[in-house]
C-alpha positions as semicolon CSV with decimal commas, in nm:
position;residue;x (nm);y (nm);z (nm)
1;M;1,472;-0,462;-1,166
2;H;1,833;-0,588;-1,409
3;F;2,075;-0,762;-1,512
4;P;2,364;-0,868;-1,699
5;V;2,420;-1,027;-2,001
6;P;2,809;-1,123;-2,174
7;G;2,691;-0,911;-2,558
8;E;2,429;-0,702;-2,434
9;D;2,514;-0,311;-2,473
10;H;2,267;-0,285;-2,120
11;P;2,098;-0,505;-1,825
12;V;1,812;-0,664;-1,972
13;P;1,481;-0,630;-1,765
14;G;1,290;-0,898;-1,583
15;T;1,059;-0,969;-1,352
16;F;1,263;-1,073;-0,981
17;V;0,991;-1,175;-0,704
18;V;1,136;-1,345;-0,423
19;P;0,886;-1,449;-0,096
20;A;0,838;-1,277;0,182
21;G;1,087;-1,318;0,483
22;S;1,260;-1,595;0,353
23;P;1,663;-1,489;0,282
24;I;1,734;-1,809;0,065
25;G;1,504;-1,985;-0,128
26;R;1,565;-2,217;-0,478
27;G;1,583;-2,056;-0,762
28;W;1,345;-2,046;-1,105
29;V;1,335;-1,902;-1,431
30;V;1,054;-1,863;-1,608
31;L;1,012;-1,759;-1,997
32;H;0,778;-1,655;-2,133
33;G;0,606;-1,732;-2,445
34;I;0,599;-1,457;-2,769
35;T;0,324;-1,192;-2,667
36;R;0,286;-0,858;-2,622
37;P;0,215;-0,843;-2,218
38;G;0,603;-1,086;-2,197
39;P;0,631;-1,113;-1,819
40;R;0,363;-0,868;-1,727
41;H;0,104;-1,144;-1,827
42;P;-0,181;-1,200;-1,546
43;E;-0,181;-1,541;-1,636
44;L;0,200;-1,595;-1,583
45;L;0,178;-1,409;-1,290
46;R;-0,044;-1,583;-1,069
47;F;0,242;-1,889;-1,158
48;V;0,526;-1,663;-1,124
49;R;0,344;-1,583;-0,742
50;S;0,268;-1,927;-0,626
51;L;0,617;-2,050;-0,729
52;A;0,734;-1,743;-0,457
53;G;0,462;-1,806;-0,191
54;T;0,619;-2,172;-0,225
55;G;0,938;-2,049;-0,117
56;G;1,057;-2,002;-0,497
57;R;1,278;-1,723;-0,644
58;V;1,187;-1,621;-0,973
59;L;1,327;-1,464;-1,198
60;V;1,043;-1,363;-1,551
61;P;1,344;-1,228;-1,774
62;E;1,144;-0,964;-2,031
63;I;1,238;-1,132;-2,471
64;R;1,160;-0,783;-2,592
65;D;1,255;-0,947;-2,922
66;W;0,911;-1,196;-2,827
67;T;0,726;-0,909;-2,689
68;E;0,761;-0,753;-2,972
69;L;0,614;-1,055;-3,188
70;R;0,944;-1,135;-3,361
71;M;1,072;-1,558;-3,285
72;A;1,477;-1,378;-3,232
73;P;1,550;-1,731;-3,073
74;E;1,972;-1,673;-3,108
75;R;1,854;-1,387;-2,862
76;A;1,634;-1,528;-2,705
77;Q;1,907;-1,801;-2,591
78;R;2,194;-1,548;-2,490
79;I;1,928;-1,386;-2,226
80;L;1,812;-1,687;-2,135
81;Y;2,163;-1,791;-2,060
82;G;2,255;-1,496;-1,834
83;A;1,944;-1,576;-1,644
84;I;2,074;-1,853;-1,555
85;R;2,405;-1,736;-1,476
86;W;2,258;-1,451;-1,313
87;L;2,051;-1,645;-1,054
88;H;2,240;-1,959;-1,000
89;S;2,517;-1,709;-0,806
90;E;2,285;-1,483;-0,620
91;P;2,338;-1,524;-0,283
92;G;1,924;-1,618;-0,214
93;S;1,899;-1,877;-0,474
94;A;1,904;-2,223;-0,238
95;P;2,227;-2,455;-0,310
96;G;2,230;-2,742;-0,602
97;G;2,096;-2,561;-0,976
98;V;1,791;-2,304;-1,074
99;M;1,496;-2,465;-1,198
100;V;1,438;-2,330;-1,567
101;V;1,074;-2,308;-1,713
102;G;1,003;-2,219;-2,046
103;F;0,627;-2,168;-2,147
104;S;0,452;-2,241;-2,593
105;F;0,736;-2,119;-2,743
106;G;0,991;-2,099;-2,504
107;A;0,984;-2,490;-2,320
108;P;1,157;-2,579;-2,604
109;Q;1,459;-2,278;-2,618
110;A;1,464;-2,377;-2,208
111;L;1,489;-2,745;-2,343
112;M;1,767;-2,646;-2,560
113;A;2,024;-2,474;-2,299
114;A;1,958;-2,750;-2,032
115;S;2,159;-2,954;-2,265
116;D;2,437;-2,724;-2,297
117;P;2,669;-2,859;-2,110
118;E;2,857;-2,509;-1,951
119;L;2,458;-2,508;-1,802
120;A;2,489;-2,796;-1,648
121;P;2,621;-2,766;-1,290
122;R;2,394;-2,446;-1,280
123;L;2,075;-2,636;-1,344
124;R;1,855;-2,890;-1,097
125;G;1,554;-2,953;-1,340
126;V;1,381;-2,748;-1,661
127;V;1,008;-2,806;-1,728
128;G;0,892;-2,721;-2,009
129;W;0,466;-2,639;-2,069
130;G;0,264;-2,656;-2,422
131;G;0,578;-2,693;-2,642
132;Y;0,649;-2,834;-2,937
133;A;0,906;-3,084;-3,124
134;D;0,879;-3,092;-3,494
135;L;0,814;-2,645;-3,681
136;H;0,617;-2,800;-3,979
137;R;0,346;-3,021;-3,771
138;T;0,343;-2,741;-3,538
139;F;0,302;-2,495;-3,841
140;R;0,054;-2,650;-4,017
141;F;-0,143;-2,708;-3,728
142;G;-0,161;-2,390;-3,670
143;F;-0,389;-2,371;-4,086
144;T;-0,484;-2,695;-4,102
145;G;-0,577;-2,758;-3,730
146;K;-0,436;-3,116;-3,848
147;H;-0,223;-3,309;-3,659
148;D;-0,130;-3,693;-3,545
149;W;0,030;-3,918;-3,270
150;E;0,081;-4,286;-3,402
151;S;-0,194;-4,408;-3,543
152;E;-0,414;-4,134;-3,379
153;R;-0,524;-3,842;-3,600
154;Y;-0,702;-3,534;-3,511
155;R;-0,886;-3,199;-3,637
156;E;-0,926;-2,947;-3,478
157;R;-1,011;-2,556;-3,537
158;P;-0,699;-2,407;-3,446
159;D;-0,625;-2,063;-3,240
160;P;-0,546;-1,825;-3,551
161;Y;-0,292;-1,634;-3,317
162;A;-0,044;-1,876;-3,422
163;R;-0,057;-1,843;-3,764
164;W;-0,046;-1,494;-3,747
165;V;0,328;-1,472;-3,538
166;V;0,464;-1,742;-3,840
167;G;0,348;-1,483;-4,120
168;I;0,451;-1,200;-3,910
169;N;0,857;-1,421;-3,839
170;G;0,787;-1,566;-4,199
171;I;0,713;-1,396;-4,499
172;P;1,020;-1,168;-4,441
173;L;1,232;-1,472;-4,504
174;S;1,069;-1,559;-4,817
175;P;1,221;-1,440;-5,124
176;T;0,835;-1,520;-5,376
177;L;0,654;-1,397;-5,035
178;R;0,837;-1,096;-4,884
179;Q;0,747;-0,799;-5,092
180;H;0,424;-0,836;-4,938
181;H;0,519;-0,638;-4,625
182;D;0,158;-0,491;-4,586
183;V;0,088;-0,797;-4,487
184;V;0,292;-0,869;-4,232
185;Q;0,273;-0,499;-4,049
186;A;-0,118;-0,521;-4,117
187;L;-0,078;-0,931;-3,882
188;Y;0,191;-0,794;-3,676
189;R;-0,127;-0,508;-3,574
190;L;-0,349;-0,831;-3,518
191;A;-0,193;-1,105;-3,312
192;A;-0,055;-0,714;-3,098
193;A;-0,409;-0,653;-3,019
194;A;-0,431;-1,002;-2,953
195;G;-0,172;-1,092;-2,701
196;E;-0,344;-0,713;-2,562
197;G;-0,670;-0,880;-2,474
198;R;-0,755;-0,594;-2,655
199;L;-0,915;-0,860;-2,967
200;R;-1,012;-1,208;-2,912
201;A;-0,862;-1,404;-3,162
202;G;-1,095;-1,640;-3,383
203;H;-1,358;-1,482;-3,231
204;P;-1,626;-1,309;-3,474
205;E;-1,581;-0,961;-3,248
206;S;-1,284;-1,002;-3,440
207;D;-1,382;-1,020;-3,792
208;P;-1,445;-0,607;-3,764
209;T;-1,068;-0,552;-3,723
210;M;-1,001;-0,842;-4,009
211;A;-1,216;-0,687;-4,287
212;E;-1,067;-0,316;-4,187
213;L;-0,787;-0,442;-4,194
214;R;-0,817;-0,662;-4,541
215;N;-1,013;-0,346;-4,701
216;E;-0,699;-0,120;-4,603
217;L;-0,459;-0,357;-4,808
218;S;-0,369;-0,438;-5,175
219;P;-0,549;-0,631;-5,393
220;A;-0,196;-0,809;-5,468
221;D;-0,206;-0,829;-5,097
222;R;-0,555;-0,981;-4,983
223;D;-0,529;-1,362;-5,098
224;L;-0,190;-1,430;-4,840
225;F;-0,359;-1,210;-4,616
226;D;-0,711;-1,424;-4,627
227;L;-0,468;-1,714;-4,592
228;F;-0,348;-1,593;-4,236
229;A;-0,664;-1,436;-4,140
230;P;-0,951;-1,560;-4,289
231;S;-1,295;-1,403;-4,112
232;S;-1,430;-1,643;-3,806
233;D;-1,739;-1,782;-4,079
234;R;-1,393;-1,932;-4,241
235;E;-1,090;-2,233;-4,234
236;P;-0,795;-2,148;-4,538
237;D;-0,830;-2,270;-4,830
238;P;-0,676;-2,640;-4,762
239;E;-0,427;-2,656;-5,031
240;A;-0,323;-2,301;-5,016
241;A;-0,256;-2,352;-4,703
242;E;-0,041;-2,647;-4,713
243;A;0,095;-2,441;-4,973
244;L;0,223;-2,213;-4,814
245;V;0,363;-2,420;-4,498
246;E;0,572;-2,568;-4,757
247;E;0,701;-2,240;-4,864
248;L;0,782;-2,093;-4,531
249;V;0,891;-2,413;-4,302
250;P;1,239;-2,389;-4,564
251;C;1,343;-2,049;-4,495
252;I;1,252;-2,063;-4,096
253;R;1,474;-2,371;-4,098
254;R;1,719;-2,161;-4,311
255;E;1,729;-1,850;-4,108
256;L;1,663;-1,894;-3,750
257;P;1,780;-2,281;-3,730
258;L;1,717;-2,250;-3,357
259;V;1,329;-2,176;-3,397
260;D;1,319;-2,622;-3,501
261;P;1,445;-2,826;-3,228
262;L;1,523;-3,151;-3,233
263;P;1,791;-3,086;-3,403
264;Q;1,910;-2,933;-3,133
265;L;1,947;-3,145;-2,833
266;R;2,177;-3,338;-2,730
267;P;2,191;-3,481;-2,415
268;I;2,071;-3,396;-2,089
269;Q;2,187;-3,488;-1,764
270;T;1,896;-3,300;-1,527
271;P;1,580;-3,366;-1,513
272;V;1,325;-3,313;-1,776
273;R;0,934;-3,281;-1,671
274;L;0,712;-3,231;-1,997
275;L;0,336;-3,085;-1,918
276;H;0,079;-2,988;-2,215
277;P;-0,278;-2,924;-2,194
278;R;-0,538;-3,158;-2,419
279;S;-0,778;-2,925;-2,590
280;D;-0,475;-2,655;-2,673
281;L;-0,501;-2,501;-2,950
282;L;-0,204;-2,312;-3,009
283;I;0,009;-2,544;-3,014
284;P;-0,101;-2,917;-3,006
285;F;-0,045;-3,149;-2,731
286;T;0,078;-3,432;-2,973
287;E;0,402;-3,180;-3,053
288;T;0,477;-3,269;-2,626
289;L;0,433;-3,616;-2,731
290;R;0,711;-3,632;-3,027
291;L;0,915;-3,365;-2,830
292;G;0,895;-3,634;-2,497
293;A;0,922;-3,917;-2,708
294;A;1,215;-3,774;-2,955
295;L;1,400;-3,643;-2,608
296;R;1,363;-4,014;-2,409
297;P;1,721;-4,167;-2,542
298;L;1,877;-3,857;-2,426
299;A;1,716;-3,775;-2,112
300;P;1,796;-4,022;-1,796
301;D;1,494;-3,855;-1,582
302;L;1,149;-3,721;-1,789
303;R;0,851;-3,722;-1,768
304;V;0,599;-3,670;-1,991
305;A;0,223;-3,552;-1,840
306;I;-0,158;-3,418;-2,040
307;T;-0,377;-3,325;-1,886
308;G;-0,739;-3,229;-1,939
309;L;-0,729;-2,898;-1,781
310;L;-0,581;-2,593;-1,832
311;G;-0,541;-2,484;-2,156
312;H;-0,289;-2,228;-2,355
313;S;-0,353;-1,866;-2,294
314;G;-0,653;-1,940;-2,061
315;Q;-0,825;-2,200;-2,269
316;R;-1,099;-2,339;-2,123
317;S;-1,286;-2,726;-2,178
318;A;-1,616;-2,818;-2,048
319;I;-1,568;-3,147;-1,914
320;P;-1,765;-3,329;-1,642
321;V;-1,662;-3,311;-1,263
322;S;-1,620;-3,702;-1,300
323;V;-1,370;-3,658;-1,547
324;R;-1,237;-3,249;-1,420
325;A;-1,175;-3,401;-1,056
326;R;-1,045;-3,696;-1,273
327;E;-0,742;-3,437;-1,501
328;G;-0,709;-3,257;-1,066
329;L;-0,568;-3,496;-0,914
330;R;-0,299;-3,629;-1,263
331;F;-0,263;-3,252;-1,266
332;L;-0,174;-3,244;-0,907
333;V;0,031;-3,517;-0,938
334;A;0,244;-3,360;-1,185
335;L;0,274;-3,026;-1,056
336;R;0,456;-3,250;-0,666
337;D;0,664;-3,463;-0,904
338;I;0,793;-3,132;-1,025
339;F;0,860;-2,977;-0,680
340;A;1,013;-3,320;-0,578
341;V;1,270;-3,197;-0,826
342;A;1,283;-2,881;-0,744
């Protein structure tokens, strides 16, 4: 299906799933992340069908920039606004406003929209899954695996997909790096293959593809490529990676300010529910804790849940049965709380 969006030359495509045999249901707008499948991502589709199974009418707008691995937050906001307005006015949507769910990169975009007073009468609640608060900390994690919360320090082996996307978007914005357009194309090919399931990011089976792409680059490009896509038995050079983050973050903040959520947030009067997998290797769970802390004075009805289940992009962690049972109960409580809002 397609729906109209003010400012767009043509109606925007989307996936619209309605419950069988129910003429009226709660409206849900679901934002996918930056990935090639977009609204057709298998795990996202399972979630959408589950929502429809509870009586929800679920719209997943397709943000073509995101399926092309471009951040494009301004256009994403415009499409999200259009999706909320359309679903709210759709005859089958139950009164009381629609729910908005943002996954990954879409989570802070959903929160920004919810903080707009113009949209508040159309919203019933907003959910952020696996989102982030601080652009610098999130990018730094993607290159170094370092993250923190209060006095705790953590170190993981991050999923390289995130830094590939950072390179695709950040290199062209940097005055000192923008000439490395071949590196951008190589990273795009890697990220597209990973998003389409043709390559497992960070797995040894991806090494031949990365080696082939590296060999196609000029010697001047290879050092930069190695910071984004070293072989699976290596990690980016720590000092060079830190310097690269310091180079890219200001450029993205300057050119794409809506990618950095905290400066954009205003009071949110609708209920806010934030969830994050503890084992997430794309965006660390500490970012949702930080997002919750920043939102607490702005959102009177806010709850944050960190779960040991699931994981970003289907990652699974090996945890004991007893712990899994406890985490399962915690996750069910968080879901029940979301549906109590809806």
